[in-house]
The first five atom37 places (N, CA, C, CB, O) and aatype in JSON, in Angstrom:
{
  "aatype": [20, 20, 20, 20, 20, 20, 20, 20, 20, 20, 20, 20, 20, 20, 20, 20, 20, 20, 20, 20, 20, 20, 20, 20, 20, 20, 20, 20, 20, 20, 20, 20, 20, 20, 20, 20, 20, 20, 20, 20, 20, 20, 20, 20, 20, 20, 20, 20, 20, 20, 20, 20, 20, 20, 20, 20, 20, 20, 20, 20, 20, 20, 20],
  "atom_mask": [
    [1, 1, 1, 1, 1],
    [1, 1, 1, 1, 1],
    [1, 1, 1, 1, 1],
    [1, 1, 1, 1, 1],
    [1, 1, 1, 1, 1],
    [1, 1, 1, 1, 1],
    [1, 1, 1, 1, 1],
    [1, 1, 1, 1, 1],
    [1, 1, 1, 1, 1],
    [1, 1, 1, 1, 1],
    [1, 1, 1, 1, 1],
    [1, 1, 1, 1, 1],
    [1, 1, 1, 1, 1],
    [1, 1, 1, 1, 1],
    [1, 1, 1, 1, 1],
    [1, 1, 1, 1, 1],
    [1, 1, 1, 1, 1],
    [1, 1, 1, 1, 1],
    [1, 1, 1, 1, 1],
    [1, 1, 1, 1, 1],
    [1, 1, 1, 1, 1],
    [1, 1, 1, 1, 1],
    [1, 1, 1, 1, 1],
    [1, 1, 1, 1, 1],
    [1, 1, 1, 1, 1],
    [1, 1, 1, 1, 1],
    [1, 1, 1, 1, 1],
    [1, 1, 1, 1, 1],
    [1, 1, 1, 1, 1],
    [1, 1, 1, 1, 1],
    [1, 1, 1, 1, 1],
    [1, 1, 1, 1, 1],
    [1, 1, 1, 1, 1],
    [1, 1, 1, 1, 1],
    [1, 1, 1, 1, 1],
    [1, 1, 1, 1, 1],
    [1, 1, 1, 1, 1],
    [1, 1, 1, 1, 1],
    [1, 1, 1, 1, 1],
    [1, 1, 1, 1, 1],
    [1, 1, 1, 1, 1],
    [1, 1, 1, 1, 1],
    [1, 1, 1, 1, 1],
    [1, 1, 1, 1, 1],
    [1, 1, 1, 1, 1],
    [1, 1, 1, 1, 1],
    [1, 1, 1, 1, 1],
    [1, 1, 1, 1, 1],
    [1, 1, 1, 1, 1],
    [1, 1, 1, 1, 1],
    [1, 1, 1, 1, 1],
    [1, 1, 1, 1, 1],
    [1, 1, 1, 1, 1],
    [1, 1, 1, 1, 1],
    [1, 1, 1, 1, 1],
    [1, 1, 1, 1, 1],
    [1, 1, 1, 1, 1],
    [1, 1, 1, 1, 1],
    [1, 1, 1, 1, 1],
    [1, 1, 1, 1, 1],
    [1, 1, 1, 1, 1],
    [1, 1, 1, 1, 1],
    [1, 1, 1, 1, 1]
  ],
  "atom_positions": [
    [[75.87, 65.98, 113.85], [75.74, 67.32, 113.32], [75.81, 67.28, 111.79], [76.84, 68.26, 113.9], [76.63, 66.56, 111.22]],
    [[74.96, 68.04, 111.16], [74.95, 68.12, 109.7], [76.16, 68.9, 109.19], [73.66, 68.77, 109.19], [76.63, 69.83, 109.85]],
    [[76.63, 68.51, 108.03], [77.73, 69.22, 107.38], [77.11, 70.08, 106.28], [78.82, 68.22, 106.79], [76.5, 69.53, 105.35]],
    [[77.25, 71.41, 106.36], [76.66, 72.27, 105.32], [77.37, 72.1, 103.98], [76.71, 73.73, 105.75], [78.58, 71.86, 103.93]],
    [[76.62, 72.22, 102.9], [77.15, 72.15, 101.54], [77.24, 73.57, 101.0], [76.24, 71.25, 100.61], [76.24, 74.29, 100.98]],
    [[78.43, 73.98, 100.58], [78.7, 75.35, 100.15], [79.19, 75.34, 98.71], [79.73, 76.04, 101.08], [80.12, 74.6, 98.37]],
    [[78.57, 76.16, 97.86], [78.99, 76.29, 96.46], [80.16, 77.25, 96.37], [77.82, 76.77, 95.57], [80.14, 78.32, 96.96]],
    [[81.19, 76.86, 95.62], [82.35, 77.7, 95.36], [82.58, 77.74, 93.85], [83.62, 77.17, 96.11], [82.84, 76.7, 93.25]],
    [[82.47, 78.91, 93.24], [82.55, 79.04, 91.78], [83.94, 78.72, 91.23], [82.16, 80.43, 91.37], [84.04, 78.23, 90.1]],
    [[84.99, 78.97, 91.97], [86.34, 78.73, 91.46], [86.7, 77.25, 91.52], [87.37, 79.56, 92.25], [86.01, 76.46, 92.17]],
    [[87.79, 76.89, 90.84], [88.22, 75.5, 90.84], [88.72, 75.11, 92.24], [89.32, 75.26, 89.78], [89.16, 75.96, 93.01]],
    [[88.64, 73.83, 92.52], [89.03, 73.31, 93.82], [90.06, 72.21, 93.6], [87.79, 72.76, 94.62], [89.84, 71.3, 92.8]],
    [[91.2, 72.3, 94.29], [92.24, 71.29, 94.19], [92.39, 70.59, 95.54], [93.6, 71.92, 93.73], [92.28, 71.22, 96.59]],
    [[92.65, 69.3, 95.5], [92.84, 68.55, 96.74], [94.05, 69.05, 97.52], [93.0, 67.06, 96.43], [95.05, 69.45, 96.93]],
    [[93.94, 69.02, 98.83], [95.02, 69.39, 99.75], [95.55, 70.81, 99.53], [96.16, 68.43, 99.61], [96.71, 71.1, 99.81]],
    [[94.69, 71.69, 99.03], [95.04, 73.09, 98.81], [93.99, 73.96, 99.48], [95.16, 73.41, 97.29], [92.8, 73.75, 99.26]],
    [[94.41, 74.94, 100.29], [93.41, 75.81, 100.93], [92.56, 76.55, 99.89], [94.1, 76.83, 101.85], [93.06, 76.98, 98.85]],
    [[91.29, 76.68, 100.18], [90.34, 77.4, 99.33], [89.83, 78.58, 100.13], [89.15, 76.47, 98.86], [89.39, 78.42, 101.27]],
    [[89.9, 79.77, 99.55], [89.33, 80.95, 100.2], [87.95, 81.17, 99.61], [90.24, 82.21, 100.01], [87.81, 81.39, 98.41]],
    [[86.94, 81.12, 100.46], [85.57, 81.3, 100.0], [85.26, 82.76, 99.76], [84.58, 80.71, 101.0], [85.87, 83.63, 100.38]],
    [[84.32, 83.02, 98.85], [83.94, 84.4, 98.59], [83.24, 85.0, 99.81], [83.03, 84.49, 97.34], [82.85, 84.27, 100.73]],
    [[83.08, 86.31, 99.81], [82.56, 87.03, 100.98], [81.16, 86.56, 101.38], [82.52, 88.51, 100.69], [80.87, 86.45, 102.57]],
    [[80.3, 86.28, 100.41], [78.94, 85.81, 100.73], [78.96, 84.46, 101.43], [78.09, 85.72, 99.45], [78.29, 84.29, 102.46]],
    [[79.71, 83.52, 100.9], [79.79, 82.18, 101.51], [80.45, 82.26, 102.88], [80.56, 81.22, 100.59], [79.99, 81.62, 103.83]],
    [[81.51, 83.03, 102.98], [82.21, 83.18, 104.26], [81.29, 83.8, 105.31], [83.47, 84.03, 104.1], [81.27, 83.36, 106.46]],
    [[80.54, 84.81, 104.91], [79.6, 85.44, 105.83], [78.52, 84.49, 106.29], [78.97, 86.66, 105.2], [78.15, 84.48, 107.46]],
    [[78.01, 83.68, 105.37], [76.97, 82.72, 105.72], [77.51, 81.69, 106.73], [76.44, 82.0, 104.46], [76.84, 81.38, 107.72]],
    [[78.69, 81.18, 106.47], [79.27, 80.17, 107.37], [79.63, 80.78, 108.72], [80.51, 79.54, 106.72], [79.35, 80.19, 109.76]],
    [[80.24, 81.95, 108.7], [80.71, 82.56, 109.95], [79.63, 83.23, 110.78], [81.75, 83.55, 109.64], [79.59, 83.06, 111.99]],
    [[78.75, 83.99, 110.12], [77.75, 84.75, 110.88], [76.42, 84.04, 111.04], [77.52, 86.07, 110.22], [75.82, 84.1, 112.11]],
    [[75.96, 83.36, 110.0], [74.65, 82.7, 110.07], [74.77, 81.33, 110.74], [74.05, 82.55, 108.65], [74.04, 81.03, 111.68]],
    [[75.69, 80.51, 110.25], [75.85, 79.17, 110.82], [76.74, 79.17, 112.07], [76.44, 78.24, 109.78], [76.75, 78.2, 112.83]],
    [[77.48, 80.25, 112.27], [78.37, 80.41, 113.43], [79.37, 79.26, 113.57], [77.55, 80.53, 114.7], [79.61, 78.75, 114.66]],
    [[79.93, 78.89, 112.43], [80.92, 77.81, 112.45], [82.29, 78.37, 112.83], [80.98, 77.11, 111.07], [82.57, 79.55, 112.62]],
    [[83.12, 77.51, 113.39], [84.42, 77.91, 113.92], [85.53, 77.09, 113.27], [84.46, 77.74, 115.45], [85.28, 76.11, 112.57]],
    [[86.77, 77.52, 113.51], [87.95, 76.8, 113.04], [87.88, 75.36, 113.54], [89.27, 77.49, 113.53], [87.56, 75.1, 114.7]],
    [[88.18, 74.42, 112.65], [88.18, 73.0, 112.99], [86.91, 72.28, 112.59], [88.38, 72.85, 114.45], [86.9, 71.05, 112.53]],
    [[85.82, 73.02, 112.31], [84.58, 72.38, 111.89], [84.64, 72.04, 110.41], [83.37, 73.29, 112.19], [85.45, 72.6, 109.66]],
    [[83.78, 71.13, 109.98], [83.78, 70.61, 108.61], [82.66, 71.23, 107.77], [83.64, 69.1, 108.61], [81.56, 71.46, 108.26]],
    [[82.98, 71.49, 106.5], [82.0, 71.92, 105.5], [82.25, 71.1, 104.23], [82.09, 73.48, 105.21], [83.37, 70.63, 104.0]],
    [[81.23, 70.93, 103.44], [81.36, 70.26, 102.15], [81.33, 71.33, 101.07], [80.23, 69.19, 101.94], [80.37, 72.09, 100.98]],
    [[82.37, 71.4, 100.25], [82.47, 72.42, 99.2], [82.32, 71.74, 97.85], [83.83, 73.18, 99.29], [82.95, 70.72, 97.57]],
    [[81.46, 72.32, 96.99], [81.3, 71.79, 95.64], [81.35, 72.94, 94.65], [79.96, 71.01, 95.5], [81.08, 74.09, 95.01]],
    [[81.71, 72.64, 93.39], [81.87, 73.7, 92.39], [81.01, 73.49, 91.16], [83.3, 73.8, 91.99], [81.18, 74.2, 90.17]],
    [[80.1, 72.55, 91.18], [79.23, 72.32, 90.04], [79.89, 71.57, 88.9], [78.73, 73.62, 89.54], [79.29, 71.41, 87.84]],
    [[81.12, 71.11, 89.08], [81.84, 70.36, 88.05], [81.93, 68.88, 88.41], [83.24, 70.94, 87.85], [82.77, 68.16, 87.87]],
    [[81.07, 68.43, 89.3], [81.03, 67.02, 89.65], [81.79, 66.64, 90.9], [81.55, 66.24, 88.54], [81.69, 65.5, 91.35]],
    [[82.54, 67.55, 91.47], [83.3, 67.22, 92.67], [82.67, 67.82, 93.92], [84.72, 67.71, 92.54], [82.1, 68.91, 93.9]],
    [[82.79, 67.08, 95.01], [82.34, 67.57, 96.32], [83.43, 67.19, 97.31], [80.93, 66.97, 96.73], [83.86, 66.03, 97.35]],
    [[83.89, 68.15, 98.11], [85.06, 67.95, 98.94], [84.75, 68.28, 100.39], [86.22, 68.81, 98.44], [84.32, 69.39, 100.7]],
    [[84.96, 67.31, 101.28], [84.81, 67.55, 102.7], [86.03, 68.35, 103.14], [84.68, 66.21, 103.51], [87.16, 67.94, 102.92]],
    [[85.79, 69.5, 103.74], [86.86, 70.43, 104.07], [86.78, 70.86, 105.52], [86.81, 71.66, 103.16], [85.71, 70.81, 106.14]],
    [[87.91, 71.27, 106.06], [87.98, 71.76, 107.43], [88.26, 73.25, 107.42], [89.06, 71.0, 108.25], [89.11, 73.71, 106.65]],
    [[87.57, 74.0, 108.24], [87.8, 75.44, 108.35], [89.12, 75.65, 109.09], [86.61, 76.16, 109.1], [89.3, 75.14, 110.19]],
    [[90.04, 76.4, 108.47], [91.34, 76.64, 109.09], [91.55, 78.09, 109.5], [92.44, 76.22, 108.15], [92.44, 78.39, 110.29]],
    [[90.74, 79.01, 108.95], [90.87, 80.43, 109.3], [89.55, 81.13, 109.05], [92.02, 81.1, 108.49], [88.88, 80.88, 108.05]],
    [[89.18, 82.02, 109.97], [87.96, 82.79, 109.83], [88.26, 84.25, 110.15], [86.82, 82.24, 110.75], [88.84, 84.55, 111.2]],
    [[87.87, 85.16, 109.24], [87.91, 86.6, 109.53], [86.53, 87.15, 109.22], [89.03, 87.33, 108.69], [85.63, 86.4, 108.85]],
    [[86.34, 88.46, 109.37], [85.03, 89.05, 109.13], [84.54, 88.86, 107.71], [85.06, 90.51, 109.46], [83.34, 88.69, 107.48]],
    [[85.46, 88.89, 106.72], [85.05, 88.82, 105.32], [85.65, 87.64, 104.58], [85.42, 90.08, 104.63], [85.47, 87.53, 103.36]],
    [[86.36, 86.76, 105.27], [87.04, 85.68, 104.57], [87.05, 84.43, 105.43], [88.47, 86.09, 104.19], [87.11, 84.49, 106.66]],
    [[86.99, 83.31, 104.75], [87.05, 82.02, 105.42], [87.86, 81.1, 104.54], [85.61, 81.43, 105.71], [87.63, 81.04, 103.33]],
    [[88.8, 80.38, 105.11], [89.58, 79.41, 104.32], [89.75, 78.14, 105.12], [90.96, 80.0, 103.92], [90.38, 77.19, 104.64]]
  ]
}
């Protein structure tokens, strides 16, 4: 299965939960229909790319 790459404008720290913005969360939850436990790759345009696990999903938020 492919791991989607998601842009996150805010800074990203290792081993710290990241809350995605409403657009990204909606795309992952409603369009890709991803669930808790699945993996996404998050990048911020500053040279880092982080393999992440979805730990919480709501209608407007994903972390």
